[in-house]
Backbone of each chain as nested JSON, in Angstrom:
{
  "chains": [
    {"id": "A", "residues": [
      {"number": 1, "name": "MET", "atoms": {"N": [24.434, -10.962, 0.938], "CA": [25.467, -10.169, 2.482], "C": [26.648, -10.267, 1.462]}},
      {"number": 2, "name": "ASP", "atoms": {"N": [27.137, -8.782, 2.811], "CA": [28.503, -8.438, 2.121], "C": [28.996, -7.524, 3.031]}},
      {"number": 3, "name": "SER", "atoms": {"N": [29.597, -8.621, 3.65], "CA": [29.885, -8.28, 5.156], "C": [31.364, -7.199, 5.284]}},
      {"number": 4, "name": "HIS", "atoms": {"N": [32.088, -7.006, 3.977], "CA": [33.347, -6.573, 4.701], "C": [33.31, -5.255, 4.483]}},
      {"number": 5, "name": "VAL", "atoms": {"N": [34.591, -4.449, 4.98], "CA": [34.335, -2.939, 5.075], "C": [34.211, -2.239, 3.966]}},
      {"number": 6, "name": "HIS", "atoms": {"N": [33.839, -0.746, 4.358], "CA": [34.017, 0.007, 3.2], "C": [34.299, 1.443, 3.177]}},
      {"number": 7, "name": "THR", "atoms": {"N": [35.588, 1.992, 2.762], "CA": [36.061, 2.654, 3.255], "C": [35.354, 4.078, 3.855]}},
      {"number": 8, "name": "HIS", "atoms": {"N": [34.302, 4.356, 2.838], "CA": [33.509, 5.428, 3.01], "C": [31.919, 5.172, 4.012]}},
      {"number": 9, "name": "GLN", "atoms": {"N": [31.982, 4.091, 4.805], "CA": [30.677, 3.67, 5.855], "C": [30.201, 4.79, 6.4]}},
      {"number": 10, "name": "LYS", "atoms": {"N": [31.314, 4.797, 7.146], "CA": [30.682, 6.067, 8.093], "C": [30.064, 7.442, 7.361]}},
      {"number": 11, "name": "GLN", "atoms": {"N": [31.18, 7.624, 6.27], "CA": [30.577, 9.403, 6.002], "C": [29.181, 8.8, 5.032]}},
      {"number": 12, "name": "VAL", "atoms": {"N": [28.826, 7.812, 4.822], "CA": [27.354, 7.586, 3.986], "C": [26.265, 7.333, 4.653]}},
      {"number": 13, "name": "VAL", "atoms": {"N": [26.801, 6.953, 6.45], "CA": [25.818, 6.796, 7.24], "C": [25.357, 8.001, 7.922]}},
      {"number": 14, "name": "ASN", "atoms": {"N": [26.817, 9.199, 7.907], "CA": [26.272, 10.484, 8.486], "C": [25.584, 11.24, 7.483]}},
      {"number": 15, "name": "ARG", "atoms": {"N": [25.808, 10.677, 6.177], "CA": [25.141, 11.683, 5.175], "C": [23.737, 11.153, 4.927]}},
      {"number": 16, "name": "LEU", "atoms": {"N": [23.582, 9.823, 5.47], "CA": [22.064, 9.262, 5.467], "C": [21.184, 10.028, 6.305]}},
      {"number": 17, "name": "ALA", "atoms": {"N": [21.976, 10.407, 7.275], "CA": [21.949, 10.745, 8.92], "C": [20.974, 11.74, 8.695]}},
      {"number": 18, "name": "ARG", "atoms": {"N": [21.897, 12.966, 7.616], "CA": [21.763, 14.187, 7.507], "C": [20.38, 14.455, 6.63]}},
      {"number": 19, "name": "ILE", "atoms": {"N": [20.267, 13.475, 5.705], "CA": [19.244, 13.533, 4.471], "C": [17.863, 13.117, 5.154]}},
      {"number": 20, "name": "GLU", "atoms": {"N": [17.928, 12.127, 6.375], "CA": [16.784, 12.32, 6.918], "C": [16.288, 13.252, 7.847]}},
      {"number": 21, "name": "GLY", "atoms": {"N": [17.37, 14.426, 8.364], "CA": [17.094, 14.86, 9.089], "C": [16.412, 16.754, 8.4]}},
      {"number": 22, "name": "HIS", "atoms": {"N": [16.761, 16.546, 7.114], "CA": [16.268, 17.388, 6.367], "C": [14.893, 16.974, 5.751]}},
      {"number": 23, "name": "THR", "atoms": {"N": [14.965, 15.646, 5.454], "CA": [13.603, 15.324, 5.122], "C": [12.001, 15.573, 6.073]}},
      {"number": 24, "name": "ARG", "atoms": {"N": [13.049, 15.432, 7.893], "CA": [11.951, 15.757, 8.742], "C": [11.347, 17.278, 8.793]}},
      {"number": 25, "name": "ALA", "atoms": {"N": [13.16, 18.301, 8.387], "CA": [12.424, 19.854, 8.573], "C": [11.376, 19.934, 7.26]}},
      {"number": 26, "name": "VAL", "atoms": {"N": [11.85, 19.091, 5.976], "CA": [11.082, 19.322, 5.002], "C": [9.502, 18.786, 4.989]}},
      {"number": 27, "name": "LYS", "atoms": {"N": [9.061, 18.368, 5.86], "CA": [7.634, 17.77, 6.287], "C": [7.567, 18.989, 6.847]}},
      {"number": 28, "name": "GLN", "atoms": {"N": [8.149, 19.535, 7.864], "CA": [7.819, 20.471, 8.537], "C": [7.195, 21.348, 8.38]}},
      {"number": 29, "name": "MET", "atoms": {"N": [7.941, 21.941, 6.888], "CA": [7.716, 23.098, 6.494], "C": [6.328, 23.035, 5.765]}},
      {"number": 30, "name": "VAL", "atoms": {"N": [5.753, 22.172, 5.207], "CA": [4.989, 21.582, 4.465], "C": [3.897, 21.695, 5.348]}},
      {"number": 31, "name": "ALA", "atoms": {"N": [4.075, 20.691, 6.694], "CA": [2.676, 21.083, 7.635], "C": [2.402, 22.679, 8.467]}},
      {"number": 32, "name": "GLU", "atoms": {"N": [3.373, 23.353, 7.681], "CA": [3.333, 25.143, 8.485], "C": [2.838, 25.281, 7.072]}},
      {"number": 33, "name": "GLY", "atoms": {"N": [2.65, 24.634, 6.216], "CA": [1.794, 25.637, 4.81], "C": [2.723, 26.588, 4.123]}},
      {"number": 34, "name": "ARG", "atoms": {"N": [3.868, 26.128, 4.247], "CA": [5.088, 26.742, 3.716], "C": [4.838, 27.262, 2.082]}},
      {"number": 35, "name": "ASP", "atoms": {"N": [5.621, 28.257, 1.397], "CA": [5.727, 28.269, 0.25], "C": [6.201, 27.034, -1.041]}},
      {"number": 36, "name": "CYS", "atoms": {"N": [5.052, 27.161, -2.02], "CA": [5.332, 25.588, -2.863], "C": [7.036, 25.735, -3.429]}},
      {"number": 37, "name": "PRO", "atoms": {"N": [7.348, 26.992, -3.954], "CA": [8.5, 26.729, -4.812], "C": [9.904, 26.827, -3.41]}},
      {"number": 38, "name": "GLU", "atoms": {"N": [9.307, 27.197, -2.478], "CA": [10.464, 26.728, -1.436], "C": [10.656, 25.184, -0.624]}},
      {"number": 39, "name": "VAL", "atoms": {"N": [9.563, 25.042, -0.945], "CA": [9.843, 23.45, -0.623], "C": [10.472, 22.416, -1.619]}},
      {"number": 40, "name": "LEU", "atoms": {"N": [9.789, 23.224, -3.059], "CA": [10.615, 22.153, -3.899], "C": [11.994, 22.423, -4.072]}},
      {"number": 41, "name": "LEU", "atoms": {"N": [12.612, 23.608, -3.852], "CA": [14.13, 24.063, -3.944], "C": [14.412, 22.617, -2.798]}},
      {"number": 42, "name": "GLN", "atoms": {"N": [13.607, 22.729, -1.124], "CA": [14.854, 21.86, -0.522], "C": [14.735, 19.944, -0.731]}},
      {"number": 43, "name": "ILE", "atoms": {"N": [13.542, 19.905, -1.167], "CA": [13.27, 18.957, -2.208], "C": [14.755, 18.505, -3.209]}},
      {"number": 44, "name": "ALA", "atoms": {"N": [14.674, 19.358, -3.8], "CA": [15.923, 19.207, -4.81], "C": [17.076, 18.8, -4.123]}},
      {"number": 45, "name": "ALA", "atoms": {"N": [17.392, 19.659, -3.074], "CA": [18.3, 19.64, -2.437], "C": [18.714, 18.424, -1.942]}},
      {"number": 46, "name": "ILE", "atoms": {"N": [17.183, 17.679, -1.361], "CA": [17.753, 16.079, -0.815], "C": [17.882, 15.478, -1.953]}},
      {"number": 47, "name": "ARG", "atoms": {"N": [17.195, 15.431, -2.877], "CA": [17.669, 14.83, -4.236], "C": [19.246, 14.636, -4.486]}},
      {"number": 48, "name": "LYS", "atoms": {"N": [19.68, 15.876, -4.652], "CA": [21.23, 16.285, -4.773], "C": [22.215, 15.351, -3.755]}},
      {"number": 49, "name": "ALA", "atoms": {"N": [21.842, 15.654, -2.57], "CA": [22.528, 14.889, -1.52], "C": [22.12, 13.161, -1.864]}},
      {"number": 50, "name": "LEU", "atoms": {"N": [21.123, 12.691, -2.16], "CA": [21.131, 11.075, -2.289], "C": [21.898, 10.575, -3.383]}},
      {"number": 51, "name": "ASP", "atoms": {"N": [21.795, 11.408, -4.547], "CA": [22.664, 11.687, -5.964], "C": [24.492, 11.304, -5.106]}},
      {"number": 52, "name": "ASN", "atoms": {"N": [24.707, 12.298, -4.717], "CA": [25.892, 12.332, -4.477], "C": [25.936, 10.964, -3.067]}},
      {"number": 53, "name": "THR", "atoms": {"N": [25.462, 10.823, -2.248], "CA": [25.512, 9.479, -1.519], "C": [25.479, 8.164, -2.096]}},
      {"number": 54, "name": "ALA", "atoms": {"N": [25.08, 7.818, -3.201], "CA": [24.902, 6.985, -4.282], "C": [26.449, 6.561, -5.243]}},
      {"number": 55, "name": "LYS", "atoms": {"N": [26.905, 8.179, -4.893], "CA": [28.164, 7.866, -6.144], "C": [29.015, 7.588, -4.999]}},
      {"number": 56, "name": "LEU", "atoms": {"N": [28.834, 8.151, -3.725], "CA": [30.12, 7.705, -2.717], "C": [30.403, 6.154, -2.203]}},
      {"number": 57, "name": "ILE", "atoms": {"N": [28.861, 5.484, -2.23], "CA": [28.613, 4.086, -2.385], "C": [28.77, 3.579, -3.38]}},
      {"number": 58, "name": "LEU", "atoms": {"N": [28.82, 3.927, -4.838], "CA": [29.319, 3.641, -6.149], "C": [30.79, 3.456, -5.845]}},
      {"number": 59, "name": "LYS", "atoms": {"N": [31.453, 4.248, -5.572], "CA": [33.067, 4.197, -5.396], "C": [33.376, 3.257, -4.313]}},
      {"number": 60, "name": "ASP", "atoms": {"N": [32.733, 3.098, -3.138], "CA": [33.423, 2.142, -2.372], "C": [33.167, 0.435, -2.716]}},
      {"number": 61, "name": "HIS", "atoms": {"N": [31.979, 0.234, -3.798], "CA": [31.824, -0.586, -4.58], "C": [32.666, -1.101, -5.461]}},
      {"number": 62, "name": "LEU", "atoms": {"N": [33.292, -0.018, -6.19], "CA": [33.852, -0.526, -7.226], "C": [35.454, -0.574, -6.809]}},
      {"number": 63, "name": "GLU", "atoms": {"N": [36.107, 0.568, -5.545], "CA": [37.231, 0.225, -5.287], "C": [36.975, -1.233, -4.419]}},
      {"number": 64, "name": "HIS", "atoms": {"N": [36.174, -1.572, -3.365], "CA": [36.649, -2.475, -2.556], "C": [35.807, -4.01, -3.226]}},
      {"number": 65, "name": "CYS", "atoms": {"N": [34.27, -3.563, -3.24], "CA": [33.728, -5.044, -3.444], "C": [34.364, -5.246, -5.29]}},
      {"number": 66, "name": "LEU", "atoms": {"N": [34.499, -5.065, -6.074], "CA": [35.103, -5.647, -7.061], "C": [36.14, -6.453, -7.231]}},
      {"number": 67, "name": "VAL", "atoms": {"N": [37.418, -5.941, -6.077], "CA": [38.424, -6.474, -6.238], "C": [37.869, -7.524, -5.145]}},
      {"number": 68, "name": "HIS", "atoms": {"N": [37.55, -7.587, -4.384], "CA": [36.845, -9.02, -3.554], "C": [36.477, -9.855, -4.457]}},
      {"number": 69, "name": "ALA", "atoms": {"N": [35.424, -9.512, -5.047], "CA": [34.752, -10.212, -6.228], "C": [35.379, -10.91, -7.173]}},
      {"number": 70, "name": "VAL", "atoms": {"N": [36.588, -9.994, -7.998], "CA": [37.483, -10.794, -8.315], "C": [38.179, -12.063, -8.114]}},
      {"number": 71, "name": "ASN", "atoms": {"N": [38.924, -11.918, -6.856], "CA": [39.291, -12.817, -5.743], "C": [38.692, -13.642, -5.512]}},
      {"number": 72, "name": "GLU", "atoms": {"N": [37.361, -13.852, -5.372], "CA": [36.669, -14.955, -4.87], "C": [35.732, -15.587, -6.409]}},
      {"number": 73, "name": "GLY", "atoms": {"N": [36.407, -14.766, -7.476], "CA": [35.832, -15.668, -8.916], "C": [34.554, -15.72, -8.6]}},
      {"number": 74, "name": "GLU", "atoms": {"N": [34.01, -14.112, -8.537], "CA": [32.379, -13.774, -8.462], "C": [32.035, -12.684, -9.504]}},
      {"number": 75, "name": "HIS", "atoms": {"N": [33.014, -12.268, -10.303], "CA": [32.709, -11.382, -10.702], "C": [31.591, -10.956, -11.987]}},
      {"number": 76, "name": "GLU", "atoms": {"N": [31.29, -12.34, -12.565], "CA": [30.079, -12.485, -13.379], "C": [28.485, -11.81, -12.217]}},
      {"number": 77, "name": "GLU", "atoms": {"N": [28.63, -12.399, -11.15], "CA": [27.656, -11.921, -10.225], "C": [27.564, -10.788, -9.872]}},
      {"number": 78, "name": "PHE", "atoms": {"N": [28.61, -10.184, -9.535], "CA": [29.056, -8.419, -9.292], "C": [28.52, -7.838, -10.474]}},
      {"number": 79, "name": "MET", "atoms": {"N": [28.694, -7.852, -11.411], "CA": [28.774, -7.395, -12.793], "C": [27.026, -7.122, -13.31]}},
      {"number": 80, "name": "GLY", "atoms": {"N": [26.75, -8.045, -13.113], "CA": [24.606, -8.417, -13.225], "C": [24.001, -7.489, -12.091]}},
      {"number": 81, "name": "LYS", "atoms": {"N": [24.006, -7.846, -10.816], "CA": [24.069, -7.186, -9.564], "C": [24.12, -5.4, -9.689]}},
      {"number": 82, "name": "LEU", "atoms": {"N": [25.677, -5.128, -10.151], "CA": [25.39, -3.502, -10.248], "C": [24.828, -2.655, -11.105]}},
      {"number": 83, "name": "GLN", "atoms": {"N": [24.688, -4.232, -12.763], "CA": [24.248, -3.6, -13.775], "C": [22.757, -3.03, -12.989]}},
      {"number": 84, "name": "ALA", "atoms": {"N": [22.184, -4.285, -12.552], "CA": [20.52, -4.23, -12.241], "C": [20.386, -2.856, -11.263]}},
      {"number": 85, "name": "ALA", "atoms": {"N": [21.005, -2.449, -10.678], "CA": [21.363, -1.486, -9.392], "C": [21.495, -0.144, -10.065]}},
      {"number": 86, "name": "LEU", "atoms": {"N": [22.22, -0.243, -11.246], "CA": [22.891, 0.735, -12.256], "C": [21.318, 1.295, -12.663]}},
      {"number": 87, "name": "ASN", "atoms": {"N": [20.836, 0.463, -13.4], "CA": [19.491, 0.486, -14.237], "C": [18.502, 1.499, -13.603]}},
      {"number": 88, "name": "HIS", "atoms": {"N": [18.336, 0.982, -12.301], "CA": [17.276, 1.538, -11.097], "C": [17.408, 2.994, -11.561]}},
      {"number": 89, "name": "TYR", "atoms": {"N": [18.868, 3.018, -11.454], "CA": [19.177, 4.324, -10.657], "C": [19.031, 5.417, -12.082]}},
      {"number": 90, "name": "ILE", "atoms": {"N": [19.748, 5.194, -13.142], "CA": [19.478, 6.194, -14.219], "C": [18.362, 5.925, -15.387]}},
      {"number": 91, "name": "ARG", "atoms": {"N": [17.347, 6.615, -14.985], "CA": [16.246, 6.138, -15.843], "C": [16.308, 7.09, -17.356]}}
    ]},
    {"id": "B", "residues": [
      {"number": 1, "name": "MET", "atoms": {"N": [6.235, 33.273, 2.449], "CA": [5.049, 32.823, 3.491], "C": [3.988, 32.599, 2.944]}},
      {"number": 2, "name": "ASP", "atoms": {"N": [2.886, 31.675, 2.622], "CA": [1.898, 31.37, 1.838], "C": [0.939, 30.445, 2.521]}},
      {"number": 3, "name": "SER", "atoms": {"N": [0.326, 30.743, 3.508], "CA": [-0.475, 29.597, 4.478], "C": [-1.54, 29.198, 3.978]}},
      {"number": 4, "name": "HIS", "atoms": {"N": [-2.318, 29.263, 2.744], "CA": [-3.369, 29.108, 2.116], "C": [-3.272, 27.215, 1.832]}},
      {"number": 5, "name": "VAL", "atoms": {"N": [-4.29, 26.869, 1.983], "CA": [-4.411, 25.438, 2.285], "C": [-4.192, 25.053, 0.82]}},
      {"number": 6, "name": "HIS", "atoms": {"N": [-3.503, 23.572, 0.722], "CA": [-3.022, 22.807, -0.629], "C": [-4.102, 21.441, -0.044]}},
      {"number": 7, "name": "THR", "atoms": {"N": [-4.79, 21.093, -1.38], "CA": [-5.107, 19.715, -1.213], "C": [-4.822, 18.637, -0.786]}},
      {"number": 8, "name": "HIS", "atoms": {"N": [-3.423, 18.417, -1.38], "CA": [-2.468, 17.369, -1.023], "C": [-1.775, 17.705, 0.298]}},
      {"number": 9, "name": "GLN", "atoms": {"N": [-2.004, 18.772, 1.187], "CA": [-0.666, 18.673, 2.251], "C": [-0.418, 17.676, 2.789]}},
      {"number": 10, "name": "LYS", "atoms": {"N": [-1.937, 16.877, 3.407], "CA": [-1.219, 15.802, 3.893], "C": [-1.34, 14.587, 3.514]}},
      {"number": 11, "name": "GLN", "atoms": {"N": [-1.409, 14.383, 2.283], "CA": [-0.908, 13.437, 1.518], "C": [1.049, 13.337, 1.192]}},
      {"number": 12, "name": "VAL", "atoms": {"N": [1.557, 14.747, 1.146], "CA": [2.443, 15.316, 1.002], "C": [3.572, 14.826, 2.447]}},
      {"number": 13, "name": "VAL", "atoms": {"N": [2.701, 15.467, 3.285], "CA": [3.595, 15.065, 4.87], "C": [3.758, 13.734, 4.707]}},
      {"number": 14, "name": "ASN", "atoms": {"N": [2.689, 13.249, 4.672], "CA": [2.632, 11.423, 4.937], "C": [4.143, 10.712, 4.222]}},
      {"number": 15, "name": "ARG", "atoms": {"N": [4.014, 11.191, 2.888], "CA": [4.853, 10.627, 1.651], "C": [6.088, 11.102, 2.84]}},
      {"number": 16, "name": "LEU", "atoms": {"N": [6.505, 12.393, 2.359], "CA": [7.623, 12.646, 3.466], "C": [8.001, 11.837, 4.39]}},
      {"number": 17, "name": "ALA", "atoms": {"N": [7.277, 11.578, 5.237], "CA": [7.236, 11.028, 6.679], "C": [7.76, 9.614, 6.399]}},
      {"number": 18, "name": "ARG", "atoms": {"N": [7.073, 8.689, 5.249], "CA": [7.983, 7.394, 4.63], "C": [9.365, 7.525, 4.195]}},
      {"number": 19, "name": "ILE", "atoms": {"N": [9.135, 8.673, 3.543], "CA": [11.068, 8.755, 3.248], "C": [11.733, 9.126, 4.427]}},
      {"number": 20, "name": "GLU", "atoms": {"N": [11.836, 9.784, 5.248], "CA": [12.099, 9.919, 6.229], "C": [12.319, 8.813, 6.848]}},
      {"number": 21, "name": "GLY", "atoms": {"N": [11.315, 7.434, 7.16], "CA": [11.448, 6.187, 7.593], "C": [12.389, 5.277, 6.686]}},
      {"number": 22, "name": "HIS", "atoms": {"N": [12.091, 5.647, 5.009], "CA": [12.743, 4.729, 4.793], "C": [14.283, 5.122, 4.498]}},
      {"number": 23, "name": "THR", "atoms": {"N": [14.348, 6.22, 4.877], "CA": [15.922, 6.446, 4.986], "C": [16.629, 6.476, 6.022]}},
      {"number": 24, "name": "ARG", "atoms": {"N": [15.996, 6.263, 7.327], "CA": [16.408, 5.818, 8.667], "C": [16.763, 4.187, 7.897]}},
      {"number": 25, "name": "ALA", "atoms": {"N": [15.8, 3.43, 7.68], "CA": [16.333, 1.603, 7.187], "C": [17.246, 1.977, 6.473]}},
      {"number": 26, "name": "VAL", "atoms": {"N": [17.563, 2.697, 5.629], "CA": [18.675, 2.402, 4.693], "C": [20.222, 2.588, 5.205]}},
      {"number": 27, "name": "LYS", "atoms": {"N": [20.159, 3.811, 5.973], "CA": [21.238, 4.331, 6.884], "C": [22.061, 3.111, 7.709]}},
      {"number": 28, "name": "GLN", "atoms": {"N": [20.833, 1.668, 8.101], "CA": [20.648, 1.049, 9.154], "C": [21.344, -0.428, 8.229]}},
      {"number": 29, "name": "MET", "atoms": {"N": [20.712, -0.394, 6.819], "CA": [21.247, -0.839, 6.004], "C": [23.089, -0.853, 6.089]}},
      {"number": 30, "name": "VAL", "atoms": {"N": [23.622, -0.086, 5.821], "CA": [24.831, 0.737, 5.297], "C": [25.663, 0.536, 6.39]}},
      {"number": 31, "name": "ALA", "atoms": {"N": [24.7, 0.948, 7.942], "CA": [25.57, 0.754, 8.912], "C": [26.05, -0.712, 9.365]}},
      {"number": 32, "name": "GLU", "atoms": {"N": [25.023, -1.756, 9.007], "CA": [25.391, -3.177, 9.223], "C": [25.835, -3.672, 8.027]}},
      {"number": 33, "name": "GLY", "atoms": {"N": [26.897, -3.112, 6.928], "CA": [27.82, -3.451, 5.693], "C": [27.13, -4.466, 4.728]}},
      {"number": 34, "name": "ARG", "atoms": {"N": [25.622, -4.107, 4.634], "CA": [24.523, -4.813, 3.707], "C": [25.497, -4.481, 2.589]}},
      {"number": 35, "name": "ASP", "atoms": {"N": [25.46, -5.464, 1.276], "CA": [25.72, -5.24, 0.17], "C": [25.587, -4.405, -0.765]}},
      {"number": 36, "name": "CYS", "atoms": {"N": [26.121, -3.603, -1.406], "CA": [26.173, -2.569, -1.894], "C": [25.221, -2.123, -3.143]}},
      {"number": 37, "name": "PRO", "atoms": {"N": [24.95, -2.895, -4.139], "CA": [23.674, -2.753, -4.785], "C": [22.387, -3.069, -4.279]}},
      {"number": 38, "name": "GLU", "atoms": {"N": [22.334, -3.247, -3.12], "CA": [21.22, -3.532, -2.523], "C": [20.387, -2.18, -2.033]}},
      {"number": 39, "name": "VAL", "atoms": {"N": [21.99, -1.677, -1.753], "CA": [21.777, -0.503, -0.939], "C": [21.161, 0.911, -1.974]}},
      {"number": 40, "name": "LEU", "atoms": {"N": [21.928, 0.777, -3.239], "CA": [21.568, 1.564, -4.664], "C": [20.328, 1.514, -4.956]}},
      {"number": 41, "name": "LEU", "atoms": {"N": [20.048, 0.094, -4.722], "CA": [18.396, -0.095, -5.253], "C": [17.416, 0.563, -4.176]}},
      {"number": 42, "name": "GLN", "atoms": {"N": [17.836, 1.079, -2.892], "CA": [16.572, 1.382, -2.191], "C": [17.454, 3.047, -2.478]}},
      {"number": 43, "name": "ILE", "atoms": {"N": [18.499, 3.377, -2.601], "CA": [18.365, 5.322, -2.692], "C": [17.423, 5.273, -4.123]}},
      {"number": 44, "name": "ALA", "atoms": {"N": [17.692, 4.595, -5.027], "CA": [16.731, 4.734, -6.426], "C": [15.34, 5.128, -5.802]}},
      {"number": 45, "name": "ALA", "atoms": {"N": [15.117, 3.899, -5.105], "CA": [13.577, 4.213, -4.623], "C": [13.282, 5.298, -3.928]}},
      {"number": 46, "name": "ILE", "atoms": {"N": [14.058, 5.659, -2.955], "CA": [13.998, 7.114, -2.189], "C": [13.902, 8.281, -3.288]}},
      {"number": 47, "name": "ARG", "atoms": {"N": [14.812, 8.112, -4.022], "CA": [15.124, 9.63, -4.905], "C": [13.309, 9.761, -6.032]}},
      {"number": 48, "name": "LYS", "atoms": {"N": [13.269, 8.331, -6.155], "CA": [11.816, 7.921, -7.155], "C": [10.585, 8.598, -5.979]}},
      {"number": 49, "name": "ALA", "atoms": {"N": [10.481, 8.023, -4.715], "CA": [9.482, 8.748, -4.141], "C": [9.857, 10.287, -4.116]}},
      {"number": 50, "name": "LEU", "atoms": {"N": [10.698, 10.6, -3.749], "CA": [10.989, 12.038, -3.715], "C": [10.329, 12.947, -4.898]}},
      {"number": 51, "name": "ASP", "atoms": {"N": [10.536, 12.383, -6.218], "CA": [10.283, 12.94, -7.218], "C": [8.468, 12.908, -7.11]}},
      {"number": 52, "name": "ASN", "atoms": {"N": [7.991, 11.444, -6.841], "CA": [6.802, 11.747, -7.072], "C": [5.805, 12.813, -5.862]}},
      {"number": 53, "name": "THR", "atoms": {"N": [6.433, 13.038, -5.062], "CA": [6.391, 14.117, -3.904], "C": [6.134, 15.324, -4.266]}},
      {"number": 54, "name": "ALA", "atoms": {"N": [7.454, 16.021, -5.212], "CA": [7.84, 16.482, -5.826], "C": [6.32, 17.179, -6.73]}},
      {"number": 55, "name": "LYS", "atoms": {"N": [5.974, 16.379, -7.349], "CA": [4.659, 16.166, -8.809], "C": [3.386, 16.301, -7.655]}},
      {"number": 56, "name": "LEU", "atoms": {"N": [3.478, 15.815, -6.281], "CA": [2.452, 16.438, -6.143], "C": [2.513, 17.653, -5.688]}},
      {"number": 57, "name": "ILE", "atoms": {"N": [3.295, 18.255, -5.038], "CA": [3.383, 20.0, -4.447], "C": [3.008, 20.538, -5.98]}},
      {"number": 58, "name": "LEU", "atoms": {"N": [3.495, 20.128, -7.166], "CA": [3.819, 21.078, -7.795], "C": [1.974, 21.617, -8.3]}},
      {"number": 59, "name": "LYS", "atoms": {"N": [1.312, 19.854, -8.386], "CA": [0.244, 20.011, -8.884], "C": [-0.411, 21.035, -7.855]}},
      {"number": 60, "name": "ASP", "atoms": {"N": [-0.564, 20.494, -6.37], "CA": [-1.192, 22.093, -6.008], "C": [-0.982, 23.208, -5.886]}},
      {"number": 61, "name": "HIS", "atoms": {"N": [0.574, 23.619, -6.507], "CA": [0.958, 24.558, -6.705], "C": [-0.106, 25.04, -8.082]}},
      {"number": 62, "name": "LEU", "atoms": {"N": [0.51, 24.64, -9.025], "CA": [-0.352, 25.137, -9.974], "C": [-2.173, 24.672, -10.137]}},
      {"number": 63, "name": "GLU", "atoms": {"N": [-3.119, 24.528, -9.212], "CA": [-3.86, 23.983, -9.078], "C": [-4.256, 25.514, -7.796]}},
      {"number": 64, "name": "HIS", "atoms": {"N": [-3.974, 25.602, -7.227], "CA": [-4.271, 26.547, -5.987], "C": [-3.348, 27.783, -6.11]}},
      {"number": 65, "name": "CYS", "atoms": {"N": [-2.109, 27.744, -6.18], "CA": [-0.959, 28.656, -5.863], "C": [-1.392, 29.442, -6.584]}},
      {"number": 66, "name": "LEU", "atoms": {"N": [-2.049, 28.944, -8.093], "CA": [-1.634, 30.154, -9.202], "C": [-2.751, 31.18, -9.669]}},
      {"number": 67, "name": "VAL", "atoms": {"N": [-3.887, 30.248, -8.805], "CA": [-5.269, 31.203, -8.805], "C": [-5.222, 31.86, -8.01]}},
      {"number": 68, "name": "HIS", "atoms": {"N": [-4.526, 31.617, -6.682], "CA": [-4.138, 32.632, -5.466], "C": [-3.41, 34.008, -6.353]}},
      {"number": 69, "name": "ALA", "atoms": {"N": [-2.232, 33.614, -7.256], "CA": [-1.716, 34.054, -7.481], "C": [-1.693, 35.359, -8.074]}},
      {"number": 70, "name": "VAL", "atoms": {"N": [-2.717, 35.08, -9.187], "CA": [-3.631, 35.984, -10.223], "C": [-4.584, 36.416, -9.689]}},
      {"number": 71, "name": "ASN", "atoms": {"N": [-5.252, 35.743, -8.85], "CA": [-5.996, 36.63, -7.685], "C": [-5.485, 38.017, -7.102]}},
      {"number": 72, "name": "GLU", "atoms": {"N": [-4.498, 38.035, -6.703], "CA": [-3.739, 39.183, -6.213], "C": [-2.733, 39.633, -6.953]}},
      {"number": 73, "name": "GLY", "atoms": {"N": [-2.987, 39.542, -7.746], "CA": [-1.97, 40.239, -8.786], "C": [-0.703, 40.181, -8.819]}},
      {"number": 74, "name": "GLU", "atoms": {"N": [-0.255, 38.575, -8.513], "CA": [0.966, 38.167, -8.353], "C": [1.67, 37.324, -9.162]}},
      {"number": 75, "name": "HIS", "atoms": {"N": [1.032, 37.147, -10.496], "CA": [1.51, 36.092, -11.453], "C": [2.838, 36.244, -11.732]}},
      {"number": 76, "name": "GLU", "atoms": {"N": [3.755, 37.544, -11.636], "CA": [4.874, 37.267, -12.462], "C": [6.005, 36.911, -11.246]}},
      {"number": 77, "name": "GLU", "atoms": {"N": [5.181, 37.469, -10.05], "CA": [6.385, 36.707, -8.851], "C": [6.029, 35.517, -8.86]}},
      {"number": 78, "name": "PHE", "atoms": {"N": [5.18, 34.841, -9.224], "CA": [4.713, 33.358, -9.088], "C": [5.67, 32.932, -10.397]}},
      {"number": 79, "name": "MET", "atoms": {"N": [5.478, 33.224, -11.123], "CA": [5.89, 32.308, -12.395], "C": [8.153, 32.69, -11.704]}},
      {"number": 80, "name": "GLY", "atoms": {"N": [8.528, 33.781, -11.563], "CA": [9.902, 33.86, -11.204], "C": [9.996, 32.945, -10.427]}},
      {"number": 81, "name": "LYS", "atoms": {"N": [9.451, 32.416, -9.049], "CA": [9.908, 31.638, -8.154], "C": [9.364, 30.503, -9.099]}},
      {"number": 82, "name": "LEU", "atoms": {"N": [8.371, 30.041, -9.703], "CA": [8.253, 28.96, -10.077], "C": [9.41, 28.226, -10.663]}},
      {"number": 83, "name": "GLN", "atoms": {"N": [9.937, 29.427, -11.735], "CA": [10.933, 29.2, -12.657], "C": [12.34, 28.648, -12.144]}},
      {"number": 84, "name": "ALA", "atoms": {"N": [12.494, 29.449, -11.288], "CA": [13.588, 29.192, -10.29], "C": [13.856, 27.536, -9.794]}},
      {"number": 85, "name": "ALA", "atoms": {"N": [12.956, 27.951, -8.916], "CA": [12.378, 26.167, -8.089], "C": [12.533, 25.008, -9.236]}},
      {"number": 86, "name": "LEU", "atoms": {"N": [12.222, 25.352, -10.402], "CA": [12.193, 23.882, -11.73], "C": [13.279, 23.836, -11.991]}},
      {"number": 87, "name": "ASN", "atoms": {"N": [14.001, 24.949, -12.04], "CA": [15.45, 25.178, -12.717], "C": [16.269, 24.11, -11.682]}},
      {"number": 88, "name": "HIS", "atoms": {"N": [16.021, 24.236, -10.83], "CA": [17.49, 23.266, -9.525], "C": [16.456, 21.919, -9.413]}},
      {"number": 89, "name": "TYR", "atoms": {"N": [15.281, 21.561, -9.54], "CA": [15.086, 20.774, -9.536], "C": [15.51, 19.634, -11.194]}},
      {"number": 90, "name": "ILE", "atoms": {"N": [15.024, 20.338, -11.962], "CA": [15.325, 19.832, -13.958], "C": [16.984, 20.044, -13.687]}},
      {"number": 91, "name": "ARG", "atoms": {"N": [17.825, 18.872, -14.008], "CA": [19.212, 19.317, -13.882], "C": [19.535, 19.379, -15.732]}}
    ]}
  ]
}
């Protein structure tokens, strides 16, 4: 649990809200039997939006959480958890 | 517009519904100030789920839409649109 404030927290929440809405709209497109390439284009757009959101979270994490971890003497735990997260992200 | 039935249409709709719910849950995690690596892991999981959904759509597209396009003499348009979609997907 990490309750300190992130600069882009509100932006991240807003981006995830847009991704949620976009996914709902694409679900509707599929239910209506819309053309596959159109659906694939929309899924690629959602994936791109997710990647940009992950970048913003990572920016906050490096700018704020790293400083916090170093101050608390927790930089080894910080690096381990960050590495695990990046290993999942970058395949 | 392409209104013919896809074998996995219901599965694709269900997967997108799960991705929508997962995104909503991650949005809540961020709003609660949860640890960045935990959030990044969840975003990576959503991206993986999107990729698997895209693969399922592509499978339907190749199995059903290609046959339909060939029967209708529209295979050139089919290939052009598929190529455009894949170009967006594979960066």
